[in-house]
C-alpha positions as CSV (number, residue, x, y, z in Angstrom):
1,V,-5.0,108.7,8.7
2,N,-4.7,105.1,8.1
3,S,-4.5,103.8,4.6
4,R,-4.5,99.8,3.7
5,Q,-2.7,99.5,0.7
6,H,-3.3,95.6,0.9
7,P,-6.8,93.8,1.5
8,L,-7.1,92.9,5.0
9,E,-6.0,89.1,5.0
10,I,-5.7,86.2,8.3
11,P,-2.2,86.1,8.9
12,P,-0.6,82.8,8.6
13,P,0.2,80.8,11.6
14,S,3.4,80.8,13.5
15,G,5.1,77.9,15.1
16,K,6.9,80.0,17.7
17,D,4.6,79.5,20.5
18,W,3.7,75.8,19.3
19,P,4.4,73.3,22.1
20,K,7.0,71.0,21.9
21,E,5.2,67.4,22.6
22,E,6.2,64.9,20.3
23,E,2.7,63.0,20.3
24,E,0.5,63.9,17.2
25,N,-2.4,64.1,19.3
26,F,-1.0,67.1,21.3
27,F,-3.9,69.1,20.5
28,L,-6.1,67.1,22.1
29,L,-4.7,67.0,25.6
30,D,-6.2,69.0,28.5
31,P,-4.4,72.1,29.1
32,D,-5.1,71.8,32.7
33,R,-2.5,68.5,32.7
34,K,-0.6,70.4,30.5
35,R,2.5,70.5,33.3
36,D,2.0,66.8,34.0
37,V,3.4,66.1,30.6
38,L,7.1,64.2,31.6
39,P,10.1,65.9,30.5
40,Q,12.6,63.9,28.2
41,P,13.9,61.2,28.5
42,F,11.1,60.2,30.6
43,R,8.7,60.4,27.6
44,M,10.9,58.4,25.6
45,I,10.9,55.6,28.2
46,H,7.5,55.9,28.8
47,K,6.6,55.4,25.5
48,L,8.7,52.2,25.2
49,V,7.3,50.5,28.0
50,M,3.9,51.2,26.6
51,Q,5.1,49.5,23.1
52,V,6.4,46.3,25.5
53,F,3.2,46.5,27.2
54,E,1.0,46.3,23.9
55,S,3.4,43.6,22.0
56,A,2.4,41.8,25.2
57,V,-1.1,41.8,25.4
58,E,-0.7,40.8,21.7
59,I,1.2,37.8,21.8
60,I,-1.6,37.0,24.9
61,E,-4.4,37.0,22.9
62,E,-3.4,35.2,20.2
63,R,-2.0,32.5,22.6
64,E,-5.5,32.3,23.8
65,M,-6.7,31.9,20.2
66,L,-4.6,29.4,20.1
67,R,-5.7,27.7,23.2
68,E,-9.8,28.0,22.5
69,A,-9.1,26.7,18.7
70,Q,-6.8,23.6,20.1
71,K,-10.3,22.9,22.8
72,R,-12.6,22.9,20.0
73,K,-10.8,20.5,17.8
74,V,-11.2,16.9,18.1
75,Q,-8.6,15.4,20.7
76,P,-7.2,12.3,19.6
77,I,-7.4,9.0,22.1
78,K,-4.1,8.6,23.5
79,C,-3.6,4.6,23.4
80,F,-1.2,2.7,25.7
81,P,0.1,-0.7,24.7
82,T,-1.7,-3.3,27.3
83,A,0.7,-5.7,27.5
84,E,4.2,-6.7,25.5
85,F,6.3,-9.7,24.9
86,Q,10.0,-9.9,23.8
87,V,11.9,-11.8,21.3
88,T,15.3,-12.9,20.8
89,E,16.1,-10.9,17.9
90,R,15.2,-8.3,15.8
91,A,11.7,-8.1,15.0
92,N,11.4,-7.1,11.2
93,C,7.7,-8.0,10.5
94,L,4.7,-9.7,12.1
95,A,1.2,-11.0,10.7
96,V,-1.7,-12.2,13.3
97,S,-3.9,-15.2,11.9
98,G,-6.6,-16.6,14.9
99,K,-5.2,-17.0,17.7
100,Y,-1.3,-16.8,17.2
101,I,0.9,-13.7,16.0
102,F,3.6,-14.5,13.5
103,V,6.7,-12.7,14.1
104,G,9.5,-12.4,11.3
105,L,13.0,-11.9,13.2
106,S,16.3,-11.3,11.8
107,V,16.8,-15.4,12.0
108,G,13.7,-17.3,11.2
109,L,10.6,-17.2,12.6
110,A,8.3,-17.4,15.9
111,A,5.1,-17.8,16.9
112,F,3.4,-16.0,20.0
113,S,0.0,-17.1,21.4
114,R,-2.5,-13.8,21.7
115,C,-4.2,-15.3,24.8
116,D,-1.3,-15.0,27.3
117,L,1.8,-13.6,24.6
118,K,3.7,-16.7,25.3
119,D,6.5,-18.3,22.8
120,V,4.8,-21.1,21.3
121,C,7.6,-22.3,18.9
122,A,10.2,-21.1,16.5
123,W,11.7,-21.9,13.2
124,D,15.5,-21.1,12.4
125,A,16.5,-24.3,9.9
126,A,17.5,-22.1,7.3
127,Q,19.0,-19.6,9.1
128,T,17.6,-16.5,7.0
129,E,16.5,-13.1,8.1
130,I,12.7,-12.7,7.2
131,C,11.8,-9.4,6.2
132,A,8.0,-9.6,5.1
133,I,5.3,-12.0,6.2
134,H,1.6,-13.3,5.5
135,A,-0.6,-15.3,7.1
136,S,-3.9,-16.8,6.4
137,A,-6.0,-19.4,8.8
138,L,-7.2,-22.5,7.1
139,G,-9.3,-23.7,9.4
140,N,-9.2,-26.7,12.6
141,E,-6.0,-24.8,14.2
142,C,-4.1,-25.0,10.8
143,H,-2.6,-21.7,9.6
144,V,-0.8,-21.2,6.1
145,L,2.1,-18.5,6.1
146,L,4.0,-16.8,2.8
147,A,7.3,-15.0,3.9
148,V,10.1,-13.5,2.2
149,D,13.9,-13.2,3.3
150,E,16.6,-11.1,2.7
151,M,17.9,-12.8,-0.5
152,G,14.4,-12.7,-2.0
153,L,13.5,-16.5,-1.7
154,A,9.4,-17.1,-1.1
155,W,8.9,-19.5,1.8
156,L,5.4,-21.4,2.1
157,F,5.2,-22.6,5.4
158,C,2.0,-24.6,7.2
159,F,1.4,-24.1,10.7
160,H,-0.5,-26.6,12.6
161,K,-0.2,-28.0,16.2
162,E,2.0,-25.9,17.3
163,S,4.5,-26.2,15.1
164,F,5.8,-24.7,11.8
165,L,6.1,-27.3,8.6
166,L,8.1,-26.0,5.5
167,I,6.0,-26.6,2.5
168,K,8.1,-25.4,-0.4
169,T,10.5,-22.6,-1.3
170,L,8.4,-20.9,-4.5
171,N,11.4,-19.5,-6.3
172,E,14.3,-21.9,-5.1
173,V,16.6,-23.0,-8.3
174,E,19.5,-25.4,-8.3
175,D,21.7,-22.5,-9.7
176,I,21.9,-19.5,-7.7
177,S,22.7,-17.4,-10.9
178,Q,19.8,-18.1,-12.2
179,R,17.6,-17.3,-9.4
180,S,15.1,-14.6,-10.0
181,P,14.6,-12.7,-6.4
182,C,10.5,-12.3,-4.8
183,V,9.7,-8.4,-4.2
184,E,6.4,-8.5,-3.3
185,V,4.3,-11.4,-2.2
186,V,-0.1,-11.9,-1.5
187,L,-2.0,-14.2,0.4
188,S,-5.2,-14.4,-0.5
189,R,-7.8,-14.5,2.5
190,G,-8.9,-17.9,3.3
191,G,-5.6,-19.3,2.4
192,D,-6.7,-20.3,-1.0
193,Y,-4.2,-18.9,-3.4
194,A,-0.9,-16.9,-3.2
195,G,1.0,-14.7,-5.7
196,I,4.4,-13.5,-5.6
197,L,6.0,-11.1,-7.6
198,L,9.7,-12.0,-9.4
199,Q,12.5,-10.1,-11.1
200,G,14.8,-11.2,-13.4
201,N,17.7,-9.4,-15.0
202,T,15.7,-7.5,-17.7
203,E,11.8,-8.5,-17.0
204,A,9.3,-9.0,-14.1
205,W,6.6,-11.5,-14.2
206,L,4.0,-12.4,-11.6
207,E,3.4,-16.2,-10.5
208,I,0.1,-17.0,-9.0
209,Y,-0.2,-20.1,-7.3
210,Q,-3.4,-22.4,-6.2
211,L,-3.0,-24.0,-2.8
212,P,-4.2,-27.3,-1.8
213,K,-5.4,-26.8,1.6
214,D,-8.4,-29.2,1.6
215,S,-5.7,-32.0,1.0
216,W,-3.5,-29.8,3.9
217,L,-6.6,-30.2,6.4
218,T,-7.2,-33.8,5.5
219,E,-3.6,-34.7,6.0
220,M,-3.1,-32.7,9.1
221,E,-6.2,-34.2,10.7
222,E,-4.8,-37.7,9.8
223,N,-1.5,-37.2,11.0
224,S,-3.4,-35.5,14.2
225,G,-4.9,-38.6,14.8
226,A,-2.3,-41.0,14.6
227,A,-0.2,-39.0,17.1
228,E,-3.0,-38.8,19.7
229,E,-3.3,-42.8,19.2
230,L,0.6,-43.4,19.8
231,A,0.7,-40.9,22.5
232,W,-2.2,-43.0,24.2
233,N,-0.7,-46.5,23.3
234,E,2.7,-45.2,24.6
235,R,1.3,-43.4,28.0
236,R,-0.7,-46.9,28.5
237,S,2.6,-48.6,28.3
238,S,5.0,-46.4,30.1
239,S,4.8,-46.8,34.3
240,S,7.3,-44.0,34.7
241,S,5.7,-40.4,35.2
242,V,8.8,-38.9,33.6
243,G,8.7,-41.3,30.5
244,T,5.0,-40.3,30.9
245,F,5.9,-36.6,30.7
246,L,8.2,-36.5,27.6
247,L,5.6,-38.7,25.5
248,Q,2.5,-36.3,26.1
249,E,4.8,-33.2,25.2
250,L,6.8,-34.7,22.3
251,P,4.6,-36.7,20.2
252,V,3.1,-34.5,17.9
253,P,6.4,-32.3,17.0
254,A,7.6,-35.9,16.1
255,I,4.9,-37.0,13.7
256,Q,4.7,-33.4,12.2
257,D,8.2,-33.6,11.1
258,D,7.5,-36.6,8.9
259,I,4.4,-35.0,7.0
260,K,4.7,-34.1,3.4
261,L,2.4,-31.6,2.1
262,D,1.2,-31.6,-1.7
263,P,2.7,-28.6,-3.2
264,P,1.2,-25.8,-4.5
265,E,0.1,-25.9,-8.6
266,L,1.8,-22.8,-10.6
267,L,-1.5,-21.6,-12.2
268,L,-0.6,-18.4,-14.0
269,T,2.0,-16.8,-15.1
270,V,1.5,-12.9,-15.8
271,R,3.9,-10.7,-17.8
272,P,3.8,-6.9,-18.0
273,P,2.5,-5.8,-21.3
274,K,4.7,-4.9,-23.9
275,P,5.3,-1.5,-25.8
276,I,2.8,-1.3,-29.1
277,T,4.2,-1.7,-32.2
278,G,3.5,-1.8,-35.6
279,T,0.6,-4.1,-36.9
280,S,1.6,-7.8,-38.1
281,F,-2.6,-8.4,-39.7
282,K,-2.8,-8.1,-43.8
283,G,-6.1,-6.6,-43.6
284,P,-9.0,-5.4,-41.2
285,L,-10.5,-9.1,-41.0
286,D,-7.7,-10.5,-39.5
287,A,-7.6,-7.5,-36.4
288,L,-11.3,-8.5,-36.2
289,K,-10.8,-12.1,-35.9
290,E,-8.4,-11.4,-32.8
291,V,-10.8,-9.1,-30.9
292,G,-13.2,-11.9,-30.9
293,D,-16.7,-10.8,-30.0
294,G,-15.6,-7.0,-29.3
295,S,-17.3,-6.8,-26.0
296,T,-14.4,-5.8,-24.2
297,L,-11.7,-3.3,-24.5
298,G,-8.4,-4.8,-24.9
299,L,-4.2,-3.6,-24.8
300,G,-4.3,-1.9,-27.9
301,Y,-2.5,-4.7,-29.7
302,N,-4.9,-5.3,-32.7
303,H,-4.6,-2.9,-34.6
304,L,-3.9,-1.6,-38.4
305,I,-1.2,1.2,-37.5
306,K,2.2,0.3,-39.4
307,D,5.4,0.7,-38.9
308,S,6.2,3.5,-40.9
309,Q,3.3,5.0,-39.9
310,W,4.8,4.6,-36.2
311,E,8.1,6.2,-37.4
312,L,6.5,9.3,-39.0
313,Q,3.8,10.5,-36.2
314,E,6.7,10.0,-33.7
315,A,9.1,12.3,-35.9
316,I,6.5,14.8,-36.4
317,F,5.8,15.0,-32.4
318,C,9.5,15.9,-31.6
319,S,10.0,17.9,-34.0
320,T,7.0,19.7,-32.4
321,Y,7.6,19.4,-28.8
322,Q,11.3,19.5,-29.0
323,E,12.1,22.3,-26.5
324,Y,9.5,20.6,-24.2
325,L,11.1,17.0,-24.6
326,E,14.4,18.5,-23.7
327,A,13.2,20.1,-20.4
328,E,11.4,17.4,-19.1
329,G,14.0,14.7,-20.3
330,V,11.7,11.9,-21.7
331,T,13.0,8.7,-22.1
332,K,12.2,5.8,-24.3
333,E,9.4,3.5,-23.1
334,E,10.8,0.6,-21.2
335,I,8.7,-2.4,-20.1
336,P,7.7,-2.1,-16.0
337,R,9.4,-4.1,-13.6
338,Y,7.3,-4.1,-10.8
339,A,3.1,-4.3,-10.6
340,T,0.8,-4.1,-7.6
341,F,-1.9,-7.1,-7.8
342,H,-5.2,-7.7,-5.7
343,F,-7.2,-11.4,-5.5
344,L,-10.7,-10.3,-6.6
345,L,-14.2,-12.2,-5.6
346,P,-16.8,-13.2,-7.8
347,S,-18.3,-10.0,-9.2
348,R,-20.3,-9.3,-12.8
349,I,-17.6,-8.4,-14.6
350,L,-15.3,-11.8,-13.5
351,M,-18.2,-14.2,-13.6
352,G,-19.4,-15.7,-16.8
353,P,-23.5,-16.9,-17.2
354,E,-22.7,-20.6,-16.7
355,M,-19.6,-20.1,-13.7
356,E,-20.4,-21.8,-10.5
357,V,-18.4,-19.8,-7.8
358,E,-18.2,-19.5,-4.1
359,P,-18.7,-16.2,-2.5
360,D,-15.7,-15.9,-0.7
361,I,-13.6,-17.6,-2.7
362,P,-11.2,-15.5,-5.1
363,V,-12.1,-15.9,-9.2
364,G,-9.5,-13.7,-10.5
365,I,-6.7,-11.2,-9.7
366,G,-6.6,-7.3,-10.7
367,V,-2.9,-6.3,-11.6
368,H,-1.6,-2.8,-12.7
369,W,2.1,-2.5,-13.8
370,Y,4.0,0.5,-13.0
371,G,3.8,3.5,-15.3
372,N,0.7,1.7,-17.4
373,H,-2.5,3.0,-18.0
374,N,-4.6,-0.1,-17.8
375,F,-5.5,-2.3,-15.2
376,C,-5.9,-5.8,-16.2
377,L,-8.5,-8.5,-14.7
378,Y,-7.7,-12.3,-15.1
379,L,-9.8,-15.1,-14.2
380,L,-8.2,-18.0,-12.1
381,N,-9.7,-20.5,-14.1
382,P,-7.9,-23.8,-13.8
383,S,-8.5,-24.6,-17.5
384,L,-5.9,-21.9,-18.0
385,K,-2.9,-23.9,-16.3
386,D,-1.8,-25.1,-19.3
387,K,-0.9,-21.5,-20.6
388,A,1.3,-21.0,-17.4
389,G,4.6,-20.5,-19.5
390,S,2.7,-18.1,-22.5
391,D,1.7,-14.1,-22.2
392,L,-1.4,-14.2,-21.2
393,K,-4.0,-11.8,-22.5
394,P,-6.3,-10.3,-19.7
395,D,-9.8,-11.2,-19.6
396,V,-10.7,-7.3,-18.8
397,V,-8.7,-4.4,-19.5
398,W,-9.7,-1.1,-17.1
399,P,-8.2,1.6,-19.0
400,C,-7.2,5.1,-16.8
401,A,-6.6,8.5,-18.3
402,A,-3.7,8.5,-16.1
403,P,-0.8,6.3,-15.3
404,I,-2.1,4.0,-12.4
405,A,0.1,5.0,-9.4
406,C,-1.8,2.9,-6.8
407,S,-4.8,0.7,-6.2
408,A,-6.9,-0.7,-3.6
409,V,-9.9,-2.7,-3.4
410,S,-12.0,-3.0,-0.5
411,S,-12.7,-6.1,1.8
412,C,-15.9,-7.0,0.2
413,S,-14.2,-6.7,-3.1
414,R,-17.2,-5.1,-4.6
415,Y,-15.3,-1.3,-4.8
416,L,-12.0,-0.4,-6.7
417,A,-9.8,2.9,-5.9
418,L,-7.3,3.9,-8.9
419,A,-5.1,6.7,-8.1
420,G,-3.4,8.4,-11.1
421,E,0.0,10.0,-11.7
422,D,-2.1,13.0,-12.0
423,A,-2.8,13.2,-8.2
424,T,-6.6,11.9,-9.2
425,I,-8.4,9.2,-7.0
426,T,-11.4,7.5,-8.9
427,I,-13.7,5.0,-7.0
428,W,-15.5,2.7,-8.9
429,D,-18.1,0.0,-8.4
430,K,-16.6,-3.4,-9.8
431,H,-19.7,-5.1,-9.8
432,L,-21.5,-2.7,-12.3
433,G,-18.6,-1.2,-14.0
434,Y,-19.7,2.7,-12.8
435,P,-17.4,5.3,-11.4
436,L,-18.9,6.4,-7.8
437,S,-16.5,9.4,-7.6
438,V,-13.7,11.3,-8.8
439,T,-11.3,13.3,-6.6
440,A,-8.7,15.5,-7.2
441,I,-6.0,16.1,-5.3
442,L,-3.8,19.3,-4.8
443,E,-1.3,20.1,-7.7
444,E,2.2,19.3,-7.7
445,R,1.3,15.7,-5.3
446,F,1.9,12.6,-5.9
447,I,-0.2,9.5,-4.1
448,R,1.8,6.7,-2.9
449,S,-0.8,4.8,-1.2
450,I,-4.4,4.1,-0.8
451,H,-6.4,2.4,1.5
452,F,-10.1,1.4,2.3
453,L,-10.9,1.9,6.0
């Protein structure tokens, strides 16, 4: 008799008879193909080969995807030079005006024709290296050039009848030790005004010049007429062909060497804003008198905060945020030594109700100094020439939340773009004084330049 002492249970599976395949899905294999499994080490080789094959397929698919993505992108147009011209010295800069290309060389200037790219003339009287050049057409085949050399001298030229004429060196002084180098030059469209940024030992300032282009054109026309009349008389009196050829080629430059053009007139001297200090007013009435009609914002000088209040506020601020100031390494505020400036066409902000202006001639300049929050506008009013040596106050102040890093003005002079050090770009309608758009760039970015296209 068979008697069970324990209840009937399903015995645990035994692994003795399990297949020895290393594949995880061995139980899915066809039993009829069991004998076709490769023995070792061929199975390992087969597995490695399959891995290499799968990796290769993945790489091919990625490359195909990248190739398709490149095809969908807009391909840039490859531009090749249509012509080229050789210069005798190293070319540092160039400017285009009318039908001429002006090139600043390691020794002097050179002018080339845009039509045939031939060398028209050159100037190397001072044996100086030209580092920057600006040019503008005045009319009647006359051009004005403003160049800066390696020593910081600002050279003003007039180009007429394929000849350079030096008008003046704007910042030249007899004592070289007292010379202030020029670091930036700007020439207005049409050649009515020129501006240079000078840096001294401890300060920097802007000088705005009015160019007497009308008198220049009149003088050039008179001398051109005299030169042509002289050449005609000489050709009539000359009988030899060689003499005729020489007289046809040489009279105009010979006459131009004797031309003396009127020098430019210093119109404005703009200095950077000074740091705000304690008030010098005795009461609110004195401060209100300095503000004027109160229709525009100022630089913050007309206040009633005393020196003791400034010192107390600074002490409280430093004691509260001492650890942050030490970590950032904050330094004392200094007078800025670099500025960006633009010539501005007439607008509602820069024009008075009784001002008579022409739409294509600048009426003001816009200036912002490095590290300053304000974009200052100054009128180019001839009545202000007696104040050229004094500290001018801006006619309009455009305050910004952050220090201005760079700025740009559209070609029509209506739109103003201000980029702050907080990587925010604001587009203003300068005619209405209204912001059109505000764009914030990614954090930890610094905008170095901005342009209208």
